Each structure stands twice: as C-alpha cells, then as structure tokens.
N, C-alpha and C positions, 0 to 999 in steps of 0.2 A: 493545292493538292500535291505539291512536292513534299518529300520527306527527307531531303538530303541532310539538313542540319541535324535531324534526329538520328539518321543513319550514322553520321559521323560520331555523334555523342555515344551512340550505342556501341560502335566499334571500339572507341576508346575504353569504354567500361569493360567490354569483352576482354581486352588485353590486360586490364588491371585486375579483373576478378580471377583470372587464371584458373578456369575450370569451374568456379562457383556459378550457380544459376540463381539470379535474383531478378524478378520482373520489375526493373527500375523504370523503364520508359514505355509509354503506350501511345500508339497512333490510333485514335478513335474516330472512325468515319460515322458522323451523325446521320448522314443521308447521302444518297447519290443523286437526289433531285437538285436541279439548279435553275436559276432564272436566266442563265446565259446558255448559248449553244456553241461553245468554243470548238473550232475545227479540229484542234489537236487533243482534246481532253480524253483521258482513258476511261472515265467512269461516270460522266454526267448523263442524266436522263431527264425527261421532261418534268418541269415544275409541277404539272398537274397530273402526273402518273398516280392514279388512285391506288392501284395495287401495291406499288412501291411504298406509298405513304402508310397503307394499312399494315404492311409487314415490318415497318421500322420499329425499333424498340420503343416501348412506352417510357414515360418519365420514371415510373416505379421500377421498371426493369433496369434502367440506367443506374438508379440509386443503388439497387442491390448489387449490380456488377461492380460499381465503384467501391462499395463496401468490401467486396471480396478481393479486388485487386490491391487496394491500399493495405488490407490486412497482411498481404504477402510482401509488401514493401514498395509498391509503386509510388513514385515520387514525381516524375515528369509526365505531363499529359499534353498531347497534341490533339486539338479538335479540328477536323478537316471534313471535306465533303467530296463531291457536290458543293453546295453552298450552305454553310452552317446556319445562316440566319433565315433560311426558308422555313426552318422549324419554329413554329410559334412559341414553343416552350423552351427555346434555347437558353434564355436567361435563367430559367428555373434549373435546368440541367447544369449550367455553368456555375450557378450559386452553390449548388450542392457539392460540386467538385471542389470549389474554393473552400468550402467549409470542411472538406476532408484534408485540407492542407496541401493540395497538389499545386505544383508549379505549372501553369497552363499557357500554352501557345495557341493562338487562333490563326488558322489559315482562312482567308475570306477574299472574295473579289471586290469587296468594299462598296458595292452598289446598293446594298440594303441598309447601310449604316444611317442611323437617324440621331438627332440630338438626344433623344431619350435613351438610346442605346449607349452612346458615348458617356452620357452623364452617369449611367449605371456602372459602366466599366471603370469610370474614374473613381467610384467608391469601392469597387471590387477589382482592383487592378490585375490584369493578366501579366504574366512574365514577358510576353511579347505578342505583337500582332504582325502578321505578314500579309501583304496585299500584292497580287500579281498584276503588273502593267502589261498590256498587250500591244502598246504602241505609244509613241509620243504625240502623234496627231490623232484627231478624232476619226479620220478616214481609215487609217491603218488599224486602230484599236477595234473599231466596229466591224471591219472585215474579218477579224479573228473571232470576236464574240458573236457576231451575226445578230446583234440586238441593237436597234436604233436607240440612242439616248444613253447607252451604257457607259460611254466615255465620261459624259458630264456627271453621271451619278457616282462613278468611281472617284473622280476628282473631288466631288463634294464630300464623299466618305473620308478621303485622305485628309482634307482640310479640317473636318470635324474632329478626327482623331488627334491631329496635331494641335488644334486649339485647346484640347483638354490635357495636353502634355503626356499622352499615353505612349508607351514604347512601340514604335512602328518601324518596320523594315519593308523595303520594296524589292521586287525581283521581277524577272521576266523569263519566259521560255522563248529562246531564239528560234524563229521559224522562217521559212522561205518568204512569208508574207510580211515580216516585221524586222528582218535582219538589218535593213538599211537604217533603222531607227534605234538600234540597241544603244549606241553611244550617246544619242540624244536623251534616251531614257536614263542612262547612267548619269549624265550631266544634270538633268532635271532633279533626280533624286539626291545626288550628293552635293551639288553646288547651289541649287535653288532652295532645296528643302533641308539639306543637312542630314540626310538619312543614309543608312547603310543600303547598299544595292548589290545584287548579284544576278547572274544569268546562267542558264543551263540550256544546252543544245540537244540533250538527249530526250527524244519523244518516245514514249512507250506505245505499243499497240494497246487496243482497248482491253478492258478486263475480261471481255468475252472472246478475246483473241482476234477480233476484227482488226485488220491492218490499216483501216482508213486514216488514222492520225499520221501514219508514216508518209503520206503524200505531201505533208508540209514540213517534214524533217529536213534539216540541212544535210548536205552530203558531208562525208568525213573531212574533206579538205576545207570546206567552209567553216565547219565547227572548230577545227584547230586554228584556222586563220583568226577567228575571234579570240581564242586563247592567246595567241601571239601578240595581239594588239592591246592586251591588258597586262602590264608588267606585274601588278600585284598577283593576278591570277597565276601567272607563270611562276612567280616566286613561291606561291603557296603550293603549286604542283611539285616544284622542285623539292621543297621542304618535306612534303608528304612522301614523295618517292624515295628520298634519302632515308626515310625512316622505315618504309614498308616494302620497298622493292626487294625481290628475292623470293625464295620459295615461301608459299603461303603457310605451309605446315611442315613440320619435321617429317622425315621419311616414313615414320611409323603412322602418320596421320594424313598422308597425302591423298588417301582415298575418300576423305570426307567430302560430302557434297556441299555443305554450307561453310562459308568462311567469314560470315558477317556476325553481328551481334544478335540476330534474330533467334529467339528461343533460348538465348543465354542471358541477355539483359533487356531485350526488347520484344514486344508483341504488338499485334494489331487486333482491332475489333471492328467488324463490318457493321453496317446499319441494321442488319437483321439478327444481330447477336452471335455472329460466327467468329470464333477466335482463330487467329492465324499467326504465322511467323512474320508476315509483313503485309502491307496494304496491297502490294502488287500480286501476291501469290494467293489466288482465289480457288486453287484446285482442291485442296483438302483442308477442311476446317472443323473445329470443335464447336458444337452447338451449346452456347451458354444458357439457352432456354431449357435445355434438357439435362445439362450437367453443370457442376460448379466450376468456377475459375481455377480452383486449386487442382481439381482433377485434370482440367485441360492443360494447365501449366506443368504440373509435376509428372504427368504421364503422356498425354497426347503430344504436346510440343517437344517433349524430350525425345519421343520416338521419331518425330519428324527431324529433329536436330541431329540425330544419330544416323541418318540415312547415309549410305555409302554410294559412291559412283558405280555405275554399271558398265561403263565403257571408257576407253581412253581417247581423249580428243587433243587437239592442239592446245587447249586450255590447261590440261592436266599438269604439264611441267612448265608452263609459262611463268616467267619471273617478273613480268611487267603488269601484273593485274592491278597494281596500285594506280596505273594510268588508264585503266579500262572501265571498270564498273560492271563487268559481266557477273551475273549471279543467276541462280536457278529460276528466280521469278522472271527475269528478262528472257531467259530461254523458253520458259513456258508461254509467255505472252506472244513472242515473236515467232517461235519455231514449234510451239506445242510440245517441246521437249526440254526439260530442265537442264540437260547436259549439252545441248546443241549450241555451239558458239554463235553469238550474234555478230554478224559480219560487220555491221556499222561500228560496234564497240572495238572489235579487233583492229580495224583500220585506224580508228582514232588513237588507240593505244600506241600503235607503231609510229604514227605520225608525231605524236607527242614525244615519244622516246627519241626520235630523230632530232626533233627541235631542241631537246634538252641534252643531246649528246650522250644518251644512254645506250650502251651496247646491248643488243638483244641476243641472248643465247638461243641456240636452236631448241625448238620445243615441238617437234612433230611436223606434220605436213602443213606448214603455215605459208601461204603464198605471199604474205606481206613482209616476211623477214628479209628476203633477198631484194625485193623490189624497192624497199625504202632505205636501203643502206646508202 
C-alpha cells in the first residue's frame, strides 16, 4: 500500500516536464478489501464486505478506464489495495493492462500467491512485485496482521515468486510492534534472499481520518534513529537534500498548495472509479463512471492542482521540506486540514537536518528550530 517509489518517480518527472502535464504514472487501487487486519493500515476493510465488493469497478469498467488513460499517455501502472489478489478477476484485469503495453508494479501481502498465479506472472512478467514484511518472526508478524497463519503464507508466496525468477522487492513499515526486528528483516531480505529492501516509519491516519493507526507509529526520535543506523539511507537522504533543499517554488509560485507530481504526471484511481491526485487524498475526486478520464485529467485535476494556499504556516517558508514529506494529503488525514502541519513530520525533518548538519533558516513560529540546534 505504500506509494513512495511511484511518488519519487512522479516528482522526478514533474521537474523534467517543466510545466507540461502528461498522465504518465497511475496508482490504481483495485480494492480496499483485504484478507489481513493490519493494525497500521490506512485503508483495509473486511474481506467479506459485500457492499464494498458490489461497488468496486467491474472488469469491463477497468478496461474502458485503461483505454482512456493509455490514450493520454499513461505508461507506468501500480496495482495496489487492500490486497489485489482478493479480486477473483485480478489476472484478467492484469492481462488487459499488460496488453495495453503498461509497465506494471504489483503491491501485495504475498499470502494469496499460488503456483498457478506465479506461473501466469512468469508468462506475463510484471515490471516489479513488492511484498511488505511485518516481522522476521512469526509472533511479531502475526501481531501486526492479526491473522494466524499469515506469516507462513507470506513466506510461501515469497518462495514461489523467487522460484519463478520474478522481480521481487521486500519492504516493511517500522512500527512500535516490529521495530526490534527491522534489521533482521533487512538481513533476511538482502543477505539470505539477495533482494532489495527498504523501510518506512511514517504511518498515515486512515483514509476516513480515523487516527487509530497512529497508536503504533514510532515517535520522531525512534524514526530518525533508524535512519542513522542505515548508512545507505543517510547517504540517499543527503543526496536528495543536496538537490532539493531550499525554497520549493520561486517567489511568484510560493502560494501553490501542491509541490509534488500529483496532477502533473501522476494520478490515482480508487476502487469505486474515483480519480484523484493521489491515493491518500480522498476528499475531492472525479467520478470516472460519470465522466471521462480526459475530462477528469484536463479539467478537474488541473483545477485541484492550481489550488492556492489560504493561510501562512511554518511550512510556507520552510526550506527543509525535502527531509519532511509533508503534503496536503497528510494534512487532510491527520488534521482534517490540507495546510495544517503534521507535527510528526516536522519533528522528523528537524532531527534529520541536525543529523546531516544542515542549518535551518527561520520559517515562522516553529518550536523545533531552536530546540534542535
């Protein structure tokens, strides 16, 4: 359910396109139903939720939407959930997308992978498959998923994918419940399996703004402590900040609400056919069952993208946003206000800046500027 890699790709495209709007990358939520009950998840609902299942796009609707998005230039497609394989017609949907020439990444928990599925994917290879580990031990893993047997099923799925030589990456969300096993997960992935591994400590509030996932979020000090223990992660942060630290926009554009690639090169589609600027922003969306993708992209998302800020906050003139991750969607989910700073992200940014030796210029009433010098 993470979209960080696609967000990074979209941001790079945004800088390259320099004002042009081409819908290159799509995050497509096939369902919000899931066979697990992860404590931290922002959008999972019961596997047997009949109303949710009835409201999901049909196979025919998927095909029409893919036709419309590829006509306007879509090239990269992320299928995410929920759990994508709870949809019985997933392979039909996937095949149609492959036939459209799309480069496809699959986000899955791996527990529903079967020999038949991996044999099919071996014939119609995805660009990448990403599975989230929730612990290195069965006990920790299943404390997070709250489903007995999920650890063994995930390990079986990983093994099946690797046996077929499919492109696989592993990742984890660092939580209060599994932080003690992050490095064992990394060792398992990289040294035992020879796979790429990454972790993220930022847990979102739920898509309905429920704050329940935040109960298992690390505090800012713990999150940055994990950063500091990973030399490559710190090197990547340093490289990224060297390139992007400083004013997000020129003075004549500093009042723009959005600073990402959403609505410029990236878009998202929810399970019920709603087009949005990203998967986390569920507030205002365009209904693809009522209107075309072209209308949604060329008019609706452009209008969203052109939104201006309505107030000045400590984020307005902050020059360390490259270390932060604050965006309107995070503000909406955690504070019900797209412009209200997320305290966790602000603390993390200042702690990272201190660790990297980056001087933070004054930027309004920020309580962390003085306390972290």
